N, C-alpha and C positions, 0 to 999 in steps of 0.2 A: 290840850296839853301843849306846852311851849318847848320846842326842840332848838338846839344850837342851829344857826343858818344852813351849814354844810349838810347836816343830816336831814333837816326840813326840806332842802332841795332834792336830796336823794329820795326821799319818800314821795315828794311830788312827781318825780321821774318815774317811779315805779307804778304810781296810780295812773299813769298814761298808758300802760300796758293792758291789753284786753284781759278781762277775768280777775284783774287785781283790784281788790277793795282797799279801804284805808287801813284796816287792820293787817292784811297781808302785806301790804307795802311797808308798813313799819317793822314787821317781822323780816322782811327781806333786806331792809336797810340795815338793822342790827346784825343780821348775819354776815352781811358784806363787811361791816366795821370790824368783826371778829375773824375775818379771813386774814391769811397771810398777805403781806403787801405785795409780793410777786404774783400771787393768784389774782388778786384785785387788778394789777396792772395788765396780766394776761387777759383777764374778763373784758377789760375796757379795750385793749388792742383788737380782740376778736369782734367786740361790737363794731368799732370803727372799720375794720377791714371787710367785714360782711357788707357794711353799708357802701364802702367806697369801690370794692372789687367785684360786687355782683351786678349783673345787668340782665336784661331779658334778651333772649335769643331773638335774632332778627327774622328767623323763619317761623318758629312756633310760638314764641311768647313766654316760654318756660324760664325760669331763673336760672342763671348760668355765670360761670367765671370765664368761659370762652364762647365766641360766637363764630359759627353756630354752636348750639349745644351739643353735647355727647350723643344725645338721641337722634337728633336730625343729622348728625355726621356719621352715624353708623350705618355702613352700606349693607349690613346683614339685616336690617329691619325692612318689614313689609310696606314698601312706599305707595301701595294701592289702598291702604286703610288709614284714615285719620280719626283719631278719638278727640272729640271736643269736650273740654272741661272748662270749669269757670276759674280756677285758681291753680298757681303752681303746686300747691299742697295736694291738689287732686291727682296731678302727675306723679307725685312721689308715691301716693296711696296705690295707684294704678301699678306702678312698677314694683312695689313690694309684693304684688301678687304673683309676678313672673310668669303670667299667662299671656299678656298681650305683647305682640312683637311689631306692631305698626307704629305709626306716628301719632303726634299729639297737636292739638291747637288749643292755646290758653285764651279765653275770652277776657280775663280780668274783670269779671263781673257778671251780672245777669240784668236783663231788661227788668226795670222796676219803676213804673210811672209814679207810684206813691213817693219813691225817693228822688224823683226826677232824673232817672237813669233810662236813657233811650238806647236803641240800637246803635246810634252813633257814638256812644259813650263807651262801648266795649269793642272788642276786636273782631267784628262781623266782617267789615270790609276787607280785612287782610285775610280772613278765611276764604272769602269768594275769590280773591285774587289766587290764592294756593290752589283752589278747585279749577281754575282755567287749564292746569297741567292735566292733561288726559290721562296720567297713570293712576290718578285717584278714582277708585271704583266703589268705596264704601265710606259712609261718613257714620261714625258711631256718636250719638249725642249722649253725653254722660254728665249733664247738668244736674244739679241737686234736685231731688224730688220734692220741690216746694213750689209755691205759686210763681215765684220769679224764674226758677229753673225750668217749669213746664212752659211758661210764656216764651223764654228765650228758645227752648227746642222747637216749639211750634213755630215761631217766627223764621228761624234758619231753615226748618223743614220746607216751609212755604217757598222760601227764596230758591232753594237748591232743588226741589223736585223736578223743575222744568228741565234741568241739565241732564237728567237720566242716572244721575248717581244714586246708588242704593243707599237709603237713609234708614238707620236703626236706632232704636232708644234703648238703653240699659233697662233691664227689668227692675221693678221695685216690688216690695213685698215684705214678707216676714223674714227676720234674720234667722240664720241657723241657730237652733237652741232657744228660739223664742217661744212664747206661750200664747196661743190664740186669744185667751181671756185678757191679755194685757194689751193687745193690738188696738190701735184706734181704727175707725171706720175706713178712712182713706187708705192706711196701709192694707187692710183686708181687702178693700175693693181693687188696689192695684195687685195683690197677690192673686185674686180670682182672675183678673184680666191677664196675667202673666202665665198662667197655668199652662202645663204641657203634658202631652200623653206619655205614659210610661211604658 
């Protein structure tokens, strides 16, 4: 179907977002056209401000509008524990839990030879520099439970083990409320490995 150029460009912009196919892009474009002009301008300003004003924390790599980020600059957090995650979204997920009071390190990816991503393409070197500070006693590896996440955890573990820092990996397995019959073999295997005494 032929659309006027302005809406066609808007549809193209929406299709560049993850998870947005052509039909959803058309729906979003027409939704925007029906919004009040002030709301559209506000939406546009928010997009531009997020892109211009956010940066990565120079300490942990988390997304922030202040450097260092609020987590790294919080003196009440446990400086002896660093939780290593792949993405800033993972920090937000961990913080929603309100159980972890240590620090974070964001790798900005995972080792994936198939995709041409090696250790030098993610923030491993910055992590190793942080570990030279002798206050760090434990490293929690919280990379995703997939091939890339496992490879990344194993790589970091091998590098860090000689330092004597305690290295732990988050448990993987069945989600609370999940049914055994719907779990795949890898999930069940991880659940068995991570079992604990009651």
